[in-house]
VEXVEX-385482 format. One record per atom (N, C-alpha, C): atom name; z, y, x. Coordinates in pm, 1 decimal. Example, Ala and Ser with C-alpha at 12.3 -4.5 7.8 and 13.67 -1.06 7.14 Angstrom:
<recs>
REC   at         zz         yy         xx
REC    N      780.0     -569.0     1319.0
REC   CA      780.0     -450.0     1230.0
REC    C      780.0     -330.0     1320.0
REC    N      708.0     -225.0     1285.0
REC   CA      714.0     -106.0     1367.0
REC    C      787.0        3.0     1290.0
</recs>
This chain:
<recs>
REC   at         zz         yy         xx
REC    N     5591.3    12643.7    12086.1
REC   CA     5524.5    12762.4    12136.7
REC    C     5455.3    12832.1    12020.8
REC    N     5468.4    12963.1    12014.8
REC   CA     5407.8    13039.4    11907.2
REC    C     5323.1    13151.5    11963.7
REC    N     5268.4    13234.0    11873.5
REC   CA     5181.3    13342.7    11917.8
REC    C     5256.3    13447.2    11997.3
REC    N     5387.9    13447.3    11985.8
REC   CA     5468.5    13542.1    12062.0
REC    C     5448.3    13522.1    12211.9
REC    N     5421.2    13400.9    12253.7
REC   CA     5397.5    13373.6    12395.7
REC    C     5274.5    13447.6    12445.6
REC    N     5168.6    13450.3    12366.0
REC   CA     5049.7    13524.6    12404.8
REC    C     5075.5    13674.7    12400.0
REC    N     5158.6    13717.0    12306.8
REC   CA     5188.7    13859.8    12293.9
REC    C     5264.5    13912.5    12414.8
REC    N     5323.9    13825.2    12492.0
REC   CA     5399.3    13867.7    12609.8
REC    C     5308.9    13895.3    12729.7
REC    N     5180.7    13861.1    12720.5
REC   CA     5089.3    13887.9    12831.2
REC    C     5072.3    14038.9    12845.1
REC    N     5072.3    14091.2    12966.5
REC   CA     5063.2    14236.8    12984.4
REC    C     4928.6    14292.3    12940.3
REC    N     4934.0    14397.0    12860.1
REC   CA     4813.5    14466.7    12818.5
REC    C     4725.6    14390.7    12722.0
REC    N     4778.5    14289.8    12655.0
REC   CA     4696.2    14209.0    12565.3
REC    C     4663.2    14287.5    12438.2
REC    N     4538.5    14275.1    12395.7
REC   CA     4491.4    14340.4    12274.1
REC    C     4496.1    14238.7    12160.5
REC    N     4491.9    14287.1    12039.7
REC   CA     4495.7    14200.0    11922.0
REC    C     4378.2    14103.1    11920.9
REC    N     4260.4    14153.6    11955.9
REC   CA     4140.4    14070.1    11957.6
REC    C     4156.9    13952.6    12054.0
REC    N     4210.4    13979.5    12172.2
REC   CA     4230.2    13873.2    12271.4
REC    C     4334.2    13772.6    12222.6
REC    N     4441.9    13823.8    12163.6
REC   CA     4547.5    13734.1    12116.0
REC    C     4495.9    13642.9    12005.1
REC    N     4419.0    13698.2    11912.9
REC   CA     4362.4    13616.5    11805.4
REC    C     4264.4    13513.3    11862.0
REC    N     4186.5    13555.1    11960.3
REC   CA     4090.1    13462.6    12020.8
REC    C     4162.2    13348.6    12092.5
REC    N     4270.9    13380.3    12162.0
REC   CA     4348.3    13276.3    12230.0
REC    C     4413.6    13181.4    12130.0
REC    N     4461.4    13236.8    12018.7
REC   CA     4519.5    13152.3    11914.0
REC    C     4415.6    13054.8    11859.7
REC    N     4294.9    13104.3    11840.2
REC   CA     4187.9    13018.4    11789.5
REC    C     4149.6    12912.3    11891.8
REC    N     4142.5    12954.1    12019.3
REC   CA     4105.6    12860.3    12125.0
REC    C     4208.0    12748.3    12139.4
REC    N     4335.3    12781.2    12123.6
REC   CA     4442.4    12683.2    12146.3
REC    C     4498.2    12627.0    12016.1
REC    N     4427.4    12647.4    11907.5
REC   CA     4476.0    12606.3    11774.7
REC    C     4511.4    12457.6    11768.1
REC    N     4432.1    12372.5    11826.9
REC   CA     4454.3    12228.1    11816.4
REC    C     4534.6    12171.1    11933.2
REC    N     4584.9    12255.5    12019.0
REC   CA     4661.7    12208.2    12133.3
REC    C     4803.3    12170.9    12091.3
REC    N     4858.5    12073.8    12159.1
REC   CA     4999.4    12042.5    12139.3
REC    C     5081.4    12153.4    12205.2
REC    N     5206.8    12168.4    12167.7
REC   CA     5289.5    12272.7    12232.1
REC    C     5295.9    12257.2    12384.6
REC    N     5296.7    12132.8    12431.8
REC   CA     5299.1    12110.8    12577.3
REC    C     5168.9    12158.0    12642.0
REC    N     5054.7    12127.3    12579.1
REC   CA     4925.6    12171.5    12632.0
REC    C     4911.4    12322.8    12625.3
REC    N     4964.2    12383.3    12519.4
REC   CA     4961.2    12529.0    12508.3
REC    C     5041.1    12592.7    12621.6
REC    N     5153.0    12531.3    12653.2
REC   CA     5236.6    12582.2    12762.3
REC    C     5162.9    12571.9    12895.3
REC    N     5097.2    12458.9    12918.9
REC   CA     5019.3    12441.7    13042.0
REC    C     4905.7    12542.3    13047.6
REC    N     4836.6    12559.1    12934.5
REC   CA     4726.4    12655.2    12928.0
REC    C     4776.3    12795.4    12959.5
REC    N     4885.0    12834.0    12897.9
REC   CA     4938.7    12968.7    12917.9
REC    C     4978.9    12991.6    13063.3
REC    N     5037.9    12891.1    13125.5
REC   CA     5081.1    12905.4    13265.4
REC    C     4961.4    12929.4    13357.2
REC    N     4854.5    12854.4    13337.8
REC   CA     4736.0    12870.3    13423.3
REC    C     4662.0    12999.2    13388.1
REC    N     4643.8    13023.4    13258.8
REC   CA     4569.8    13142.3    13214.9
REC    C     4639.6    13269.8    13259.6
REC    N     4768.9    13270.5    13253.1
REC   CA     4845.7    13388.3    13291.8
REC    C     4823.8    13423.2    13439.1
REC    N     4806.1    13322.4    13522.0
REC   CA     4786.2    13348.5    13664.4
REC    C     4643.8    13395.7    13694.7
REC    N     4549.7    13364.4    13605.7
REC   CA     4410.0    13400.1    13630.5
REC    C     4368.2    13527.5    13557.3
REC    N     4440.8    13565.8    13457.6
REC   CA     4406.0    13678.0    13371.5
REC    C     4423.1    13810.7    13445.6
REC    N     4338.8    13907.6    13412.5
REC   CA     4347.8    14042.0    13468.4
REC    C     4399.1    14138.4    13362.0
REC    N     4496.3    14218.2    13400.2
REC   CA     4552.0    14319.4    13310.9
REC    C     4454.6    14436.1    13301.6
REC    N     4417.6    14479.4    13180.9
REC   CA     4324.4    14592.2    13167.8
REC    C     4372.7    14719.0    13238.2
REC    N     4502.3    14740.0    13242.8
REC   CA     4554.7    14860.2    13309.3
REC    C     4525.6    14856.9    13459.4
REC    N     4529.1    14738.9    13518.4
REC   CA     4497.4    14724.7    13661.4
REC    C     4350.5    14757.2    13685.5
REC    N     4264.2    14712.7    13593.5
REC   CA     4121.7    14742.9    13605.6
REC    C     4099.6    14893.5    13597.3
REC    N     4170.7    14960.3    13507.6
REC   CA     4158.3    15105.9    13495.7
REC    C     4203.8    15174.5    13624.4
REC    N     4316.3    15134.1    13677.9
REC   CA     4367.8    15195.0    13801.0
REC    C     4269.7    15173.5    13916.2
REC    N     4215.8    15053.3    13925.4
REC   CA     4119.1    15025.4    14032.2
REC    C     3991.0    15106.0    14012.5
REC    N     3951.0    15128.4    13887.6
REC   CA     3834.2    15212.7    13861.7
REC    C     3860.9    15355.7    13906.2
REC    N     3979.1    15404.1    13879.5
REC   CA     4013.5    15541.1    13916.8
REC    C     4024.5    15557.4    14067.6
REC    N     4055.0    15450.6    14137.9
REC   CA     4057.4    15455.0    14284.5
REC    C     3917.6    15489.5    14336.3
REC    N     3815.7    15454.5    14259.1
REC   CA     3677.9    15485.3    14297.5
REC    C     3652.3    15633.8    14316.3
REC    N     3732.2    15717.3    14254.4
REC   CA     3713.6    15862.1    14270.5
REC    C     3768.0    15912.6    14403.8
REC    N     3847.2    15830.1    14471.6
REC   CA     3901.6    15872.2    14601.5
REC    C     3812.1    15828.0    14716.5
REC    N     3703.0    15759.5    14688.0
REC   CA     3610.1    15721.8    14792.8
REC    C     3590.7    15573.7    14810.2
REC    N     3681.6    15492.4    14757.6
REC   CA     3667.2    15346.7    14768.8
REC    C     3622.3    15294.9    14632.8
REC    N     3494.5    15302.3    14608.7
REC   CA     3440.5    15262.8    14478.9
REC    C     3414.7    15112.7    14474.6
REC    N     3427.9    15055.3    14357.2
REC   CA     3392.1    14915.3    14335.8
REC    C     3507.6    14818.0    14344.9
REC    N     3628.4    14865.9    14364.7
REC   CA     3743.7    14775.5    14375.4
REC    C     3758.6    14694.4    14247.8
REC    N     3734.7    14760.3    14132.5
REC   CA     3747.6    14689.9    14004.9
REC    C     3647.0    14576.0    13994.0
REC    N     3529.0    14592.6    14050.6
REC   CA     3427.5    14486.6    14044.6
REC    C     3466.0    14368.8    14134.3
REC    N     3522.1    14399.0    14251.3
REC   CA     3570.4    14290.8    14336.9
REC    C     3682.5    14214.3    14267.1
REC    N     3769.4    14287.2    14199.6
REC   CA     3881.1    14224.5    14128.8
REC    C     3832.6    14132.9    14015.9
REC    N     3718.5    14168.1    13957.3
REC   CA     3661.8    14088.5    13847.6
REC    C     3567.5    13979.7    13898.7
REC    N     3571.8    13953.7    14028.5
REC   CA     3488.5    13851.6    14094.1
REC    C     3339.6    13881.4    14082.8
REC    N     3304.4    14008.6    14072.4
REC   CA     3164.5    14051.4    14073.0
REC    C     3136.8    14110.1    14211.2
REC    N     3128.1    14021.1    14309.0
REC   CA     3121.2    14062.2    14448.9
REC    C     2995.4    14144.6    14477.6
REC    N     2879.7    14098.5    14431.4
REC   CA     2754.6    14171.4    14457.5
REC    C     2760.7    14311.9    14398.7
REC    N     2809.1    14322.0    14276.4
REC   CA     2818.8    14453.2    14213.0
REC    C     2921.7    14540.4    14285.1
REC    N     3026.9    14481.2    14335.3
REC   CA     3126.8    14556.0    14412.1
REC    C     3067.4    14613.5    14539.3
REC    N     2983.2    14535.0    14606.5
REC   CA     2918.2    14583.4    14728.3
REC    C     2823.1    14698.4    14694.9
REC    N     2749.5    14684.1    14584.3
REC   CA     2658.8    14791.6    14542.4
REC    C     2738.2    14918.7    14512.1
REC    N     2848.8    14904.2    14442.7
REC   CA     2934.3    15020.0    14413.2
REC    C     2985.9    15082.3    14541.6
REC    N     3025.5    14998.3    14635.3
REC   CA     3080.0    15047.7    14761.5
REC    C     2975.0    15125.0    14839.6
REC    N     2854.8    15071.9    14847.6
REC   CA     2746.8    15136.2    14924.2
REC    C     2700.4    15265.9    14857.4
REC    N     2689.7    15264.9    14725.3
REC   CA     2637.4    15381.5    14653.5
REC    C     2746.6    15476.7    14605.6
REC    N     2869.5    15450.6    14652.2
REC   CA     2986.5    15530.3    14608.8
REC    C     2991.7    15535.1    14455.8
REC    N     2990.3    15415.1    14400.7
REC   CA     3002.0    15400.3    14254.8
REC    C     2886.0    15462.6    14180.5
REC    N     2763.4    15436.0    14230.3
REC   CA     2641.9    15495.1    14171.2
REC    C     2659.5    15646.5    14160.4
REC    N     2704.1    15706.1    14270.9
REC   CA     2730.0    15850.5    14279.0
REC    C     2834.2    15894.5    14175.0
REC    N     2928.2    15809.0    14147.6
REC   CA     3038.3    15841.6    14056.6
REC    C     3011.8    15808.5    13911.8
REC    N     2886.8    15794.5    13874.7
REC   CA     2854.1    15769.2    13733.2
REC    C     2899.2    15629.4    13691.8
REC    N     2874.7    15530.5    13776.0
REC   CA     2917.9    15394.5    13745.3
REC    C     3068.8    15383.4    13739.8
REC    N     3134.2    15458.5    13826.1
REC   CA     3280.6    15458.2    13825.7
REC    C     3335.0    15517.8    13696.2
REC    N     3272.3    15625.2    13649.9
REC   CA     3315.0    15685.9    13523.1
REC    C     3292.0    15589.1    13407.9
REC    N     3177.5    15523.0    13407.5
REC   CA     3147.1    15427.5    13300.2
REC    C     3247.6    15311.5    13302.5
REC    N     3280.2    15262.7    13421.9
REC   CA     3378.3    15154.2    13431.7
REC    C     3517.4    15200.5    13387.7
REC    N     3552.6    15325.1    13420.3
REC   CA     3682.8    15377.7    13378.5
REC    C     3690.0    15388.8    13226.6
REC    N     3579.1    15419.9    13164.1
REC   CA     3575.7    15429.4    13017.6
REC    C     3579.0    15289.8    12954.8
REC    N     3505.8    15196.2    13014.2
REC   CA     3492.8    15060.9    12958.2
REC    C     3586.2    14959.3    13021.6
REC    N     3698.6    15001.1    13075.9
REC   CA     3786.2    14908.4    13147.9
REC    C     3837.5    14795.1    13058.8
REC    N     3862.9    14823.9    12933.3
REC   CA     3911.8    14718.1    12843.3
REC    C     3804.3    14612.9    12817.9
REC    N     3683.1    14658.0    12800.4
REC   CA     3571.5    14566.5    12777.5
REC    C     3547.8    14478.6    12900.6
REC    N     3553.6    14538.9    13019.7
REC   CA     3535.9    14462.9    13142.9
REC    C     3644.9    14356.0    13156.7
REC    N     3769.0    14396.1    13131.3
REC   CA     3880.4    14301.2    13141.7
REC    C     3869.8    14191.8    13036.1
REC    N     3830.6    14229.2    12914.3
REC   CA     3818.9    14132.8    12805.1
REC    C     3712.1    14028.6    12836.1
REC    N     3596.3    14071.2    12887.0
REC   CA     3490.2    13976.4    12920.8
REC    C     3537.0    13880.3    13029.9
REC    N     3604.7    13933.7    13130.5
REC   CA     3654.3    13848.6    13238.5
REC    C     3759.6    13751.1    13186.7
REC    N     3853.4    13801.6    13107.1
REC   CA     3961.9    13716.6    13057.2
REC    C     3910.4    13608.8    12961.8
REC    N     3811.2    13641.6    12883.9
REC   CA     3753.1    13542.9    12792.1
REC    C     3690.8    13428.8    12871.9
REC    N     3617.8    13464.9    12977.2
REC   CA     3555.2    13363.4    13062.1
REC    C     3662.4    13279.2    13132.0
REC    N     3770.8    13342.3    13175.6
REC   CA     3877.4    13269.6    13242.7
REC    C     3953.0    13177.7    13146.0
REC    N     3964.9    13218.4    13020.5
REC   CA     4031.8    13133.1    12921.8
REC    C     3952.7    13005.0    12898.9
REC    N     3822.9    13019.4    12885.0
REC   CA     3736.9    12901.7    12865.9
REC    C     3741.2    12814.5    12990.7
REC    N     3737.1    12877.9    13106.9
REC   CA     3743.2    12804.6    13233.2
REC    C     3876.2    12731.0    13248.1
REC    N     3983.2    12795.1    13207.6
REC   CA     4115.3    12733.0    13214.8
REC    C     4123.8    12611.9    13123.3
REC    N     4071.7    12625.9    13002.4
REC   CA     4071.8    12513.1    12908.2
REC    C     3991.5    12396.8    12965.0
REC    N     3877.8    12426.1    13026.8
REC   CA     3795.3    12320.4    13086.1
REC    C     3866.5    12258.2    13206.0
REC    N     3932.0    12341.4    13285.1
REC   CA     4004.3    12292.6    13402.7
REC    C     4114.9    12194.2    13363.9
REC    N     4182.3    12226.0    13254.9
REC   CA     4292.8    12140.0    13210.7
REC    C     4243.4    12022.5    13127.0
REC    N     4114.0    12022.1    13095.8
REC   CA     4058.2    11912.4    13016.7
REC    C     4102.1    11914.6    12872.6
REC    N     4123.2    12034.6    12819.8
REC   CA     4171.9    12047.0    12682.6
REC    C     4059.3    12071.8    12585.0
</recs>
Protein backbone atom coordinates (compact mmCIF):
# COMPACT_ATOMS: atom_id res chain seq x y z
CA UNK A 1 0.00 0.00 0.00
CA UNK A 2 1.33 3.42 -0.91
CA UNK A 3 0.29 7.05 -0.65
CA UNK A 4 -1.68 6.63 -3.85
CA UNK A 5 -4.34 4.86 -1.79
CA UNK A 6 -4.91 7.98 0.28
CA UNK A 7 -4.87 10.11 -2.85
CA UNK A 8 -7.90 8.18 -4.10
CA UNK A 9 -10.08 9.52 -1.27
CA UNK A 10 -12.61 12.02 -2.67
CA UNK A 11 -11.74 15.66 -2.12
CA UNK A 12 -8.55 14.94 -0.20
CA UNK A 13 -6.18 17.87 0.29
CA UNK A 14 -2.40 17.64 0.41
CA UNK A 15 -2.35 18.53 4.10
CA UNK A 16 -4.73 15.68 4.95
CA UNK A 17 -2.82 13.19 2.81
CA UNK A 18 0.49 14.10 4.45
CA UNK A 19 -1.10 13.88 7.89
CA UNK A 20 -2.51 10.43 7.11
CA UNK A 21 0.89 9.30 5.83
CA UNK A 22 2.47 10.43 9.08
CA UNK A 23 -0.24 8.80 11.17
CA UNK A 24 0.11 5.45 9.38
CA UNK A 25 3.89 5.61 8.88
CA UNK A 26 4.65 2.65 11.17
CA UNK A 27 1.70 0.52 10.10
CA UNK A 28 2.16 -2.70 8.21
CA UNK A 29 0.59 -2.77 4.73
CA UNK A 30 -2.20 -4.97 6.11
CA UNK A 31 -2.92 -2.53 8.96
CA UNK A 32 -2.84 0.39 6.54
CA UNK A 33 -5.41 -1.39 4.41
CA UNK A 34 -7.65 -1.98 7.44
CA UNK A 35 -7.23 1.64 8.51
CA UNK A 36 -8.09 2.93 5.06
CA UNK A 37 -11.20 0.74 4.81
CA UNK A 38 -12.60 2.01 8.12
CA UNK A 39 -11.46 5.61 7.68
CA UNK A 40 -12.94 5.79 4.21
CA UNK A 41 -16.36 4.87 5.55
CA UNK A 42 -16.21 7.48 8.32
CA UNK A 43 -14.60 10.35 6.42
CA UNK A 44 -16.64 13.29 5.11
CA UNK A 45 -15.99 14.72 1.67
CA UNK A 46 -15.47 18.51 1.84
CA UNK A 47 -17.63 18.95 -1.26
CA UNK A 48 -20.57 17.31 0.53
CA UNK A 49 -20.10 19.72 3.45
CA UNK A 50 -20.17 22.64 1.01
CA UNK A 51 -23.34 21.38 -0.68
CA UNK A 52 -25.03 20.86 2.67
CA UNK A 53 -23.99 24.37 3.73
CA UNK A 54 -25.52 25.80 0.58
CA UNK A 55 -28.75 23.94 1.31
CA UNK A 56 -28.98 26.28 4.30
CA UNK A 57 -29.88 29.11 1.93
CA UNK A 58 -33.05 27.29 0.89
CA UNK A 59 -34.42 27.26 4.43
CA UNK A 60 -33.04 24.05 5.93
CA UNK A 61 -30.04 25.41 7.77
CA UNK A 62 -27.61 23.32 9.79
CA UNK A 63 -27.54 20.14 7.70
CA UNK A 64 -23.76 20.39 7.50
CA UNK A 65 -23.52 20.49 11.30
CA UNK A 66 -25.70 17.40 11.67
CA UNK A 67 -23.50 15.66 9.11
CA UNK A 68 -20.42 16.55 11.17
CA UNK A 69 -22.04 15.04 14.30
CA UNK A 70 -22.47 18.48 15.86
CA UNK A 71 -26.08 17.85 16.80
CA UNK A 72 -26.51 20.76 19.26
CA UNK A 73 -25.04 23.23 16.80
CA UNK A 74 -27.24 21.80 14.04
CA UNK A 75 -30.34 22.38 16.15
CA UNK A 76 -29.22 25.95 16.86
CA UNK A 77 -28.68 26.52 13.14
CA UNK A 78 -32.08 25.03 12.38
CA UNK A 79 -33.91 27.19 14.93
CA UNK A 80 -32.09 30.42 14.06
CA UNK A 81 -32.11 29.74 10.30
CA UNK A 82 -28.34 29.53 10.27
CA UNK A 83 -27.85 32.52 12.59
CA UNK A 84 -29.96 34.54 10.14
CA UNK A 85 -27.80 33.30 7.26
CA UNK A 86 -24.51 34.60 8.62
CA UNK A 87 -23.47 31.26 10.13
CA UNK A 88 -24.42 29.51 6.93
CA UNK A 89 -22.24 31.88 4.90
CA UNK A 90 -19.33 31.37 7.30
CA UNK A 91 -19.74 27.58 7.08
CA UNK A 92 -19.91 27.76 3.28
CA UNK A 93 -16.63 29.69 3.27
CA UNK A 94 -14.94 27.41 5.83
CA UNK A 95 -16.27 24.08 4.55
CA UNK A 96 -12.78 22.65 4.02
CA UNK A 97 -11.70 23.54 7.53
CA UNK A 98 -14.86 22.00 9.00
CA UNK A 99 -14.34 18.79 7.02
CA UNK A 100 -10.62 18.67 7.86
CA UNK A 101 -11.26 19.00 11.62
CA UNK A 102 -13.88 16.26 11.49
CA UNK A 103 -11.74 13.95 9.35
CA UNK A 104 -8.69 14.44 11.55
CA UNK A 105 -10.72 13.46 14.61
CA UNK A 106 -12.14 10.44 12.76
CA UNK A 107 -8.66 9.32 11.67
CA UNK A 108 -7.43 9.31 15.26
CA UNK A 109 -10.63 7.57 16.35
CA UNK A 110 -10.22 4.96 13.63
CA UNK A 111 -6.63 4.26 14.65
CA UNK A 112 -7.74 3.85 18.27
CA UNK A 113 -10.66 1.64 17.24
CA UNK A 114 -8.36 -0.69 15.35
CA UNK A 115 -5.82 -0.66 18.18
CA UNK A 116 -3.05 0.61 15.95
